[in-house]
N, C-alpha and C positions, 0 to 999 in steps of 0.2 A: 603498510597497506598493500605491499606487493608491487612488483614492477609492472609498468604499463597500465596502471589504473588511471581512469579519468580524474583530474583534479581541477576542473574548470570553475568550481564554485557555484554551479547551477543547482546542485542538490546536495548541499552540505549536510542536510538532515533528510530523513525519508520524506518524500513529497506527501502532502495531505490535500484531500479535496473530495470530489464527488464524480462518479462516472455513471452514465445513464443505463448501462447494459443490464445489470442484475435485476433491476425492477421493471424496466420499460422495454428492453429489447429494441426492436426497430420502431416501436411506437413513440417516436420522438418528434418534436417540432419546436419552433421558435418560442412559443408561449411557455411550454414546459421548461425549456432551458432557462429562460429569463425568470420565471417564477421560482425555479430552484435556486438560481443565483441570489435572488432577493431573500429567499428563505434561509440561505446560508448566512446572510447578514443578520436578519431579524432573530434567528434562533440562537445566535451566539457562536455558531460554528466558525465563522470567519475569525472572530476574536480569539477562538481557541486554537487557531493555526491552520484551519482548512482554507486553501487558497485556489486550487485548480477546479474549474468546472469543465469536465471532459465529456464531449459527445462521442459515443462509440459508433459502431456500425449502423448504417441505415440513413446517414445524412445526405449521401450524394445522389445526384440524378443518375438515371440508368445509362447515360452516355456522356462522354466528354464533349466539350464544345468543338467547333471546327478547327480550332488551333491546338487541340489536344489537351486543353486545360480541364481540371476538375471543375464541376459545377455543383452547387448545392441544389437539392431537390426543391424546385420552385414552389411546390405546394406546401412542403413542410417548413421551408425557410425562405419566405418570399422576400424578406429584406436583405438576404444574403449574409455571408459569414463575416464580412468586414464590419458591417453594422452590429451584428451580434457580439463580436469580439469587443468592439468599442463600448457597448453597453455593459458588458461584463467587467471590462477594465474600469469603467466609471464607478463601479461598486467596490473598487479596491481588490478585485479578484483577478485571476489569470485564466486564460482560455486554452483548452486542450481539444484535440481532434484525433480522429482515427483514420488509418488506412491499413492496407495489407501489402505484404512484400511480394505476393504472388500475382497470378493472372486475374483473379477476382477476389473480392472480400468473402468472408464466411457466409454472407447473405447474398452472394453472387452479383454484387454490384461492382462497378469499375474499381480496379486496384492499381498498384503503382509499379509493377514490374516494367522496367525500361523507361519509366517516367520519374525516377527518384529525384533528379535535380529540378525538373520542372515542378513537381508537386511540392518539394521543399520550398521553392521560391514562392509558389502560390500561397502556401501556408504562412510564410513570412509576410507576404503582402497583406494577408488578412489580419495579421496581428496575433498569430498562434504562438503560445508559450510552451506547449507540451504536445508531443506527437506519440501516439501509441501505434506501433506497427505490428500487425498480426501475421499469422503464418499459414493461412488457408490457401489451398490451390498452389502448392509449391513443390509438386512431385519432382524428384530428381534434382532439386536446387540445394545449394549449400548455405546454411544460415550465416556462417561466419562471413562469407563473401558479400551476401546481400545486405546484412546489417552494417558491414563496413562501408558499403556504398551509401547507405542511409546516413551514417555518421558523417561522411564527407559532404553529402548533399546538404545536411542541416548546417554544418559549419560554414559551408560556402555562402549561405544566405547572409551571414553577418549578424543575424538576429539570435539572441540567446534562447535556445529551444531545448527543453528536456526531451531525451529520447527514451521511450518505454518500449523495451524489446519483449515481444510476446510470442515466443515459439514453444511455450508450455514445458520447458525443461527437457525437451527431447534430446538435444545434443549437448547436454551438460553446460548450459550457457554460463554458469558461475565460473567456469574455468577460462572463458575467453571474452565474455561480453563486457567485462569491467573496463576494457580500454575503448569500447565503442559507445555504450549507452549508460544511462544513469540508473536504470533498474531493469531487471529481466525476470520474467515469470519462471518459477521453479516447478510448476505443476500444471496439471489440467485445470479446467474451469471449476471454480468453487460452486457449490450448491447450498441453498439455505437449509441445510440439514446437518445435525450434529456429526453424523458419520463422515460426511465430506470434510468437515472442519478438522476432525482429529486425524483423518487419513493424511490430509495435506500437512498438518502440523508434524506428523511423524517424518515426513519427507524432508523437513527443514533441519532435523537434529544435527546433521553433520556439516551443514553449509556455513556455519559461523565464520570460518576463516576467510571467506570470500567477500564479505560485506564490509562497507565502511563509507566515509563521507564521499559523496558523488557517485557511488556504485553500490546498489542495494539489491539483495535478493527480494523477489516479489512473490509471496505465496498467494497472490490474487486479492481481489477487492473484498471489502467487508460485506457480510450478509446481516449485520446488526439491523434489526427491524424488518427483516424479510422472512417469509415462510412461517413455519410454526416454531421457530426458535424461542425458548423461554428466556426470561430475563437473566437467569443464571448462565444459561448457555451463551447468550449474547455477551454478557460481561466476561466470561471465560475466553471466548473468541477474541474479543477486543484486547483483553489483557495479554493473551499469548502473542498476538500480532505485535503489540508494543514491546514485549520481551524480545521478539525477533528483529527489532528495528525495521519492521515492514513498512512500506508505504501504507498510509491510512486513507484509503479511498472509499468513502461511504457509497453504498449502493442501494440505499432505500429511497423512499419518497420523502424528501425533506419537508415538503409542504404540509404533510398530514401526520408526521411522526408523533408518537405519544411522548409525554414528558419523560417516561422511563428510558425510551430509546435515545432521546436527546441527551439526557444526563449521562448515559453510557458514552456516547460519542464525544462529549466535551469534558469527561472526567479529568480534571486538570492534572492530577498527580500521575495518572496512568499515561496521559498524553506526554507528560514531561519525561517519562521513561523512554517512550518511543523516540522522542526528539532529543535525547541526551547528546551533548556535544561530542563526547568521545566516539560515538558512532559504532560501538562494538555490538555485534549481534549476540543474543543470549544463546546458551547451550544447555542441553539436558545433562545433568550430572548423576542422576539416580532415578531408577524406576522400580517401585515395589508394588507389583500387582497393578491396581488401577490408579495408584498415586505416583506422581513424578515430581522431581525437584529440578527446576530450571534456574540458572543463575545468569545474570548479565552484569558485567563490569560497567560502572558509570564514572563520569568525571569526578574529580576530587576524591578518588579512592573509595567511593561508595559502591555498594552492590544492590542490585534489585534481585529479589528471590521470589519465584512463583511456585507455590505448592498447587499443582494441577491435579484435580481429582476427576478422572473420566468415568468413574463408576457411580453406583447408585446408593452408596452408604456414606454416612459421615465418617471422616477419618481425621485422626491427629497425626501429624508428621513431625519427627524430630530432625533438626538439621544442625550438625555441629559446625562451629566456626571454622574448624580446620577444612571442612568441605568447601567453605567459601573462600579459602585462602587467607584466613585471618588467624593470627596467633591466638590460641584458645584462652589465654589469661587476659585478653584484652576486654575492656568494657565496650559494648556497642549499644547504640541507640537503635531501636527498631520501631518503624512506623508502618501502619497498615494503610495502604494507598487507596483502597476502595472506601474504607471508613474515614480516611483522612484524620487519623488519630495516632498519637504516639502510644505504643504498646508499653514499653518499659525499657530500662537499661538492663542488659543481661550480659552474662559471661558463659562461655563454654558451648551452650547450645540454645537453639531457638525452637519453640514448640508452635506449630501453626495448625489451627483447626480449619478443616475444609468441609464445605457442604457437598452433597452429591452433585456431580456434573458442574463443577465450578473451579475458579482459580482464586486463591488468596495471594495477594501481591504485597510484599514487604520491601521497604528500603532499609538497608542496614548501613549505619554510619559509625565509624570508629570514633570514640570519644576524644 
């Protein structure tokens, strides 16, 4: 895992949950968050592994109180954050919140520069389990120093709190953030568009050495169910994030999602790839025009293989066992994880069919 990596057991697998930003922006309030938490339970997302209900920017009042403490916007969150956290916890879920390392949040609300220890204590008092720390309004500031201060502040509370570092990959956080936080953004903000998803995916291809239990590369939250993404695009997005051992933070409206969107988000065998206990991030091993082969090593010596087709034609892809690091004369069992069916026992090479703009995901197990 490398020297100086976190190993506190707070994020042994990539965190899963929901974040308010992608769908709702600052249009958030108590009712929305509670309804979402309840939908997480009734939809089956909680049972599929989604745990964190994270409120992003826009929750705080426009000023701190006279003691310098954060205050929730009284119109949006009249019962306050402690009450909200208690209700979320009562559903068997965990509560996450947002702040910014600079002088103001991205939406120009009070942020945490100079208040790190006070704010961390406040969050702990409220029952927060996860803190996302953004990077707006930080001109001239050093992310390593500021996030190190946040790591100290959260540890000093004595409460187990996951730290999500969000400086958008500017200062190559994969090289230093693993000893400070549990996950760090590797890219700018995702958009609910195919071009955004594939551009961010390309940025992850060389980052696999830096991820592992308790320290994860974060290519940003999911856009499944948002914008004009098709079912195939949403499935490909979800599958490739699972191959990347990425945090799976739903960003859609859980209260009104279609059955198709729900089934993508809870796809058990794809989620199992993301949550594999070995914690190895997948890597791209081949690119032929619009088709790519990604491989991820799994526990028990298994492999996950994704045939990713970013183009608009059907393609068949041949993958030799040698490419997967398997002796070619070995018999292997191949399972299609979207179809949830065993394909067959094969030797030497695997043939995967891909639809346009989609990802076929296979699990390869040696006999």
